[in-house]
N, CA and C of each residue as an Amber inpcrd file, in Angstrom:
protein
   279
  -8.5580000  -9.2640000   3.5700000  -8.2890000  -7.9580000   3.0270000
  -7.0140000  -7.3770000   3.6120000  -6.7520000  -7.5520000   4.8770000
  -5.5900000  -6.9600000   5.5060000  -4.4520000  -7.9510000   5.7020000
  -4.5420000  -9.1280000   5.1070000  -3.5190000 -10.1530000   5.3040000
  -2.1380000  -9.6620000   4.9180000  -2.0190000  -8.8960000   3.8580000
  -0.7020000  -8.4100000   3.4440000  -0.1090000  -7.4880000   4.5030000
  -0.9650000  -6.7280000   5.2030000  -0.4640000  -5.8440000   6.2370000
   0.0150000  -6.6160000   7.4620000  -0.5930000  -7.7750000   7.7300000
  -0.1800000  -8.5680000   8.8860000   1.2650000  -9.0300000   8.7520000
   1.6750000  -9.3360000   7.5420000   3.0390000  -9.8070000   7.3090000
   4.0460000  -8.7060000   7.6100000   3.6920000  -7.4750000   7.2720000
   4.6360000  -6.3800000   7.3840000   4.3580000  -5.4470000   8.5530000
   3.4430000  -5.8230000   9.4220000   3.0670000  -4.9090000  10.4850000
   3.7300000  -5.2680000  11.8060000   3.6070000  -4.3520000  12.7220000
   4.1190000  -4.5160000  14.0720000   3.0350000  -5.1940000  14.9120000
   3.3410000  -6.2550000  15.6410000   2.3500000  -6.9850000  16.4260000
   1.8930000  -6.2220000  17.6630000   2.4870000  -5.0730000  17.9530000
   2.1460000  -4.3270000  19.1530000   1.0140000  -3.3250000  18.9160000
   0.3010000  -3.4210000  17.8080000  -0.7980000  -2.4990000  17.5230000
  -1.9510000  -2.7510000  18.4800000  -2.5960000  -1.6670000  18.8670000
  -3.7680000  -1.7940000  19.7220000  -4.9850000  -2.0730000  18.8540000
  -6.0370000  -2.5800000  19.4790000  -7.2560000  -2.8570000  18.7170000
  -7.8390000  -1.5640000  18.1540000  -7.6350000  -0.4670000  18.8520000
  -8.1120000   0.8330000  18.3730000  -7.4090000   1.2100000  17.0720000
  -6.0900000   1.0570000  17.0220000  -5.3560000   1.4360000  15.8150000
  -5.6750000   0.4990000  14.6520000  -5.8850000  -0.7770000  14.9370000
  -6.2550000  -1.7400000  13.8930000  -7.6290000  -1.3840000  13.3360000
  -8.5800000  -1.0690000  14.2100000  -9.9310000  -0.7020000  13.7650000
  -9.8900000   0.5760000  12.9340000  -9.0930000   1.5310000  13.3580000
  -8.9600000   2.7940000  12.6240000  -8.3730000   2.5370000  11.2330000
  -7.3390000   1.7020000  11.1500000  -6.7120000   1.3670000   9.8690000
  -7.7050000   0.6820000   8.9450000  -8.4790000  -0.2340000   9.4700000
  -9.4790000  -0.9410000   8.6540000 -10.5460000   0.0160000   8.1350000
 -11.0090000   0.9070000   8.9900000 -12.0100000   1.8860000   8.5720000
 -11.4530000   2.7930000   7.4820000 -10.2080000   3.2360000   7.6240000
  -9.5940000   4.0690000   6.6040000  -9.5000000   3.3320000   5.2780000
  -9.1410000   2.0530000   5.3130000  -9.0520000   1.2750000   4.0840000
 -10.4180000   1.1240000   3.4210000 -11.4500000   0.8910000   4.2180000
 -12.8000000   0.7590000   3.6630000 -13.2260000   2.0650000   3.0030000
 -12.9520000   3.1870000   3.6570000 -13.3240000   4.4830000   3.0860000
 -12.5710000   4.7690000   1.7950000 -11.2960000   4.4530000   1.7640000
 -10.5060000   4.6750000   0.5510000 -11.0190000   3.7980000  -0.5750000
 -11.3120000   2.5320000  -0.3040000 -11.8300000   1.6310000  -1.3300000
 -13.1260000   2.1770000  -1.9130000 -13.9920000   2.7090000  -1.0570000
 -15.2490000   3.2710000  -1.5330000 -15.0110000   4.4860000  -2.4200000
 -14.0470000   5.3040000  -2.0710000 -13.7930000   6.5380000  -2.8150000
 -13.1100000   6.3020000  -4.1530000 -12.2590000   5.2990000  -4.2600000
 -11.5010000   5.0980000  -5.5000000 -12.0880000   3.9840000  -6.3730000
 -13.2050000   3.4300000  -5.9900000 -13.8550000   2.3810000  -6.7750000
 -12.8990000   1.2310000  -7.1040000 -12.1540000   0.7810000  -6.1330000
 -11.1930000  -0.3100000  -6.3010000 -11.5280000  -1.3790000  -5.2630000
 -11.7310000  -2.6010000  -5.7110000 -12.0700000  -3.6550000  -4.7700000
 -10.8560000  -4.0140000  -3.9120000 -11.0790000  -4.4690000  -2.6880000
  -9.9660000  -4.8780000  -1.8310000  -9.1220000  -5.9840000  -2.4670000
  -9.7700000  -6.8770000  -3.2050000  -9.0370000  -7.9590000  -3.8650000
  -8.0870000  -7.4100000  -4.9120000  -8.5670000  -6.4550000  -5.7140000
  -7.7220000  -5.8460000  -6.7410000  -6.5450000  -5.1120000  -6.0990000
  -6.7980000  -4.3770000  -5.0220000  -5.7210000  -3.6530000  -4.3490000
  -4.6840000  -4.6260000  -3.7830000  -5.1240000  -5.7330000  -3.2090000
  -4.1890000  -6.7410000  -2.6940000  -3.3430000  -7.3380000  -3.8150000
  -3.9600000  -7.5850000  -4.9810000  -3.2070000  -8.1190000  -6.1210000
  -2.1760000  -7.1080000  -6.6130000  -2.5450000  -5.8360000  -6.6530000
  -1.6070000  -4.7870000  -7.0670000  -0.4280000  -4.7290000  -6.1040000
  -0.7040000  -4.7450000  -4.8060000   0.3560000  -4.6890000  -3.7880000
   1.3010000  -5.8770000  -3.9200000   0.7350000  -7.0620000  -4.0740000
   1.5550000  -8.2680000  -4.1980000   2.4600000  -8.1900000  -5.4200000
   1.8970000  -7.7630000  -6.5540000   2.6930000  -7.6460000  -7.7750000
   3.8070000  -6.6150000  -7.6380000   3.4980000  -5.4800000  -7.0450000
   4.5150000  -4.4310000  -6.8590000   5.6560000  -4.9510000  -5.9970000
   5.3270000  -5.6140000  -4.8920000   6.3670000  -6.1170000  -3.9860000
   7.2190000  -7.1950000  -4.6650000   6.6060000  -8.0410000  -5.4910000
   7.3630000  -9.0700000  -6.2100000   8.3660000  -8.4380000  -7.1730000
   7.9220000  -7.4320000  -7.9090000   8.8090000  -6.7740000  -8.8740000
   9.9630000  -6.0760000  -8.1610000   9.6700000  -5.3350000  -7.1220000
  10.7240000  -4.6180000  -6.3970000  11.6860000  -5.6010000  -5.7560000
  11.1890000  -6.7400000  -5.2670000  12.0550000  -7.7480000  -4.6400000
  13.0640000  -8.3270000  -5.6210000  12.8040000  -8.2380000  -6.9300000
  13.7780000  -8.6720000  -7.9300000  15.0020000  -7.7620000  -7.9680000
  14.8580000  -6.5330000  -7.5200000  15.9160000  -5.5330000  -7.6370000
  16.4740000  -5.0570000  -6.3060000  15.7070000  -5.2290000  -5.2310000
  16.1450000  -4.7180000  -3.9330000  15.5220000  -5.5270000  -2.8140000
  16.1890000  -5.5190000  -1.6710000  15.6500000  -6.1510000  -0.4650000
  14.7590000  -5.1280000   0.2300000  13.5260000  -5.5190000   0.5120000
  12.5390000  -4.6090000   1.0850000  12.6220000  -4.6260000   2.6040000
  12.6450000  -3.4260000   3.1910000  12.5790000  -3.2650000   4.6540000
  11.1060000  -3.3430000   5.0340000  10.7270000  -4.3800000   5.7600000
   9.3150000  -4.6180000   6.0560000   8.7260000  -3.5620000   6.9850000
   9.5270000  -3.0390000   7.8900000   9.0340000  -2.0080000   8.7970000
   8.9040000  -0.6990000   8.0240000   7.7640000  -0.0910000   8.1010000
   7.5240000   1.1570000   7.3900000   6.8990000   0.9830000   6.0220000
   6.6620000  -0.2490000   5.6020000   6.0460000  -0.5180000   4.3060000
   4.5910000  -0.0550000   4.3210000   4.2240000   0.7270000   3.3080000
   2.8510000   1.2180000   3.2270000   2.4860000   1.4110000   1.7570000
   1.3930000   0.7860000   1.3490000   0.8690000   0.9510000  -0.0040000
  -0.6280000   1.1930000   0.1400000  -1.1100000   2.2940000  -0.4490000
  -2.5260000   2.6030000  -0.3110000  -3.0330000   3.3580000  -1.5400000
  -4.3400000   3.3820000  -1.6830000  -4.9980000   4.1290000  -2.7500000
  -5.5410000   5.4130000  -2.1560000  -5.5630000   6.4470000  -2.9750000
  -6.0500000   7.7410000  -2.5270000  -6.7180000   8.4510000  -3.6920000
  -7.4930000   9.4470000  -3.3940000  -8.0840000  10.3110000  -4.4150000
  -7.3400000  11.6380000  -4.3860000  -7.0510000  12.1670000  -5.5540000
  -6.4560000  13.4910000  -5.6540000  -7.0560000  14.1790000  -6.8650000
  -6.6430000  15.3980000  -7.0940000  -7.1500000  16.1610000  -8.2320000
  -6.0390000  16.3550000  -9.2480000  -6.3800000  16.2260000 -10.4990000
  -5.4370000  16.4330000 -11.5900000  -4.9470000  17.8760000 -11.5700000
  -3.6370000  18.0660000 -11.7850000  -3.0750000  19.4220000 -11.7940000
  -3.5510000  20.2140000 -12.9990000  -3.7870000  19.5330000 -14.1310000
  -4.1830000  20.2450000 -15.3460000  -5.6000000  20.7960000 -15.2810000
  -6.5630000  19.9280000 -14.9420000  -7.9560000  20.3720000 -15.0180000
  -8.7490000  20.1830000 -13.7210000  -8.1000000  19.7120000 -12.6690000
  -8.7700000  19.5660000 -11.3780000  -9.7420000  18.4140000 -11.2790000
  -9.7310000  17.5130000 -12.2540000 -10.6240000  16.3540000 -12.2500000
 -10.1280000  15.3510000 -11.2020000 -11.0410000  14.7870000 -10.3980000
 -10.6130000  13.7800000  -9.4120000 -10.0250000  12.5390000 -10.0940000
  -8.8890000  12.0850000  -9.5960000  -8.2410000  10.8810000 -10.1180000
  -7.7930000  10.0050000  -8.9520000  -7.7160000   8.7130000  -9.2050000
  -7.2070000   7.7760000  -8.1990000  -5.6880000   7.7960000  -8.2410000
  -5.0630000   7.6240000  -7.0760000  -3.6090000   7.6020000  -7.0000000
  -3.1750000   6.4470000  -6.1100000  -2.1290000   5.7590000  -6.5240000
  -1.5310000   4.7030000  -5.7220000  -0.3250000   5.3120000  -5.0270000
  -0.3290000   5.2720000  -3.7080000   0.7500000   5.8620000  -2.9190000
   1.5170000   4.7320000  -2.2580000   2.8330000   4.6990000  -2.4810000
   3.6520000   3.6170000  -1.9400000   4.8530000   4.1870000  -1.2050000
   5.0620000   3.6950000  -0.0050000   6.2570000   3.9910000   0.7640000
   6.9020000   2.6360000   1.0310000   7.9660000   2.3370000   0.2970000
   8.5960000   1.0220000   0.3820000  10.0770000   1.2120000   0.7160000
  10.4130000   1.1590000   2.0050000  11.8220000   1.3150000   2.3840000
  12.6630000   0.1370000   1.8830000  13.8410000   0.4180000   1.3880000
  14.7260000  -0.6090000   0.8470000  15.9430000  -0.7920000   1.7490000
  16.3040000  -2.0560000   2.0050000  17.5160000  -2.3520000   2.7800000
  18.7450000  -2.1600000   1.9190000  18.7390000  -2.7800000   0.7440000
  19.8400000  -2.5910000  -0.1990000  19.3620000  -2.9320000  -1.6030000
  20.0470000  -2.3620000  -2.5810000  19.7020000  -2.5880000  -3.9830000
  20.6660000  -3.6170000  -4.5340000  20.1260000  -4.5950000  -5.2570000
  20.9480000  -5.6600000  -5.8190000  21.5930000  -5.2000000  -7.1170000
  22.8100000  -5.6100000  -7.3470000  23.5050000  -5.3100000  -8.5900000
  23.0450000  -6.3030000  -9.6380000  22.4410000  -5.8260000 -10.7210000
  21.8660000  -6.7010000 -11.7400000  22.7170000  -6.7610000 -13.0060000
  24.0200000  -6.6060000 -12.9260000  24.8830000  -6.6330000 -14.1280000
  24.9680000  -7.9970000 -14.7230000
């Protein structure tokens, strides 16, 4: 489940911070009704597409699911939140 994070994470994390991150991911998965496998597939696809256009800065990479409320009617909706730092954008002319 967290294999994608291992590639882009800092090896200096404490066991406490790793456990906290895992618990947060489990809680988010429960709230947004999204399986960990589906979320990993979404993350992989997003990173592949962005890599076609820009070089990704691995430090600071964060992709997660969250619950929020719709601005129009206040209905709970799932949201994909991505923070993907870019080193440089490729010229695709």
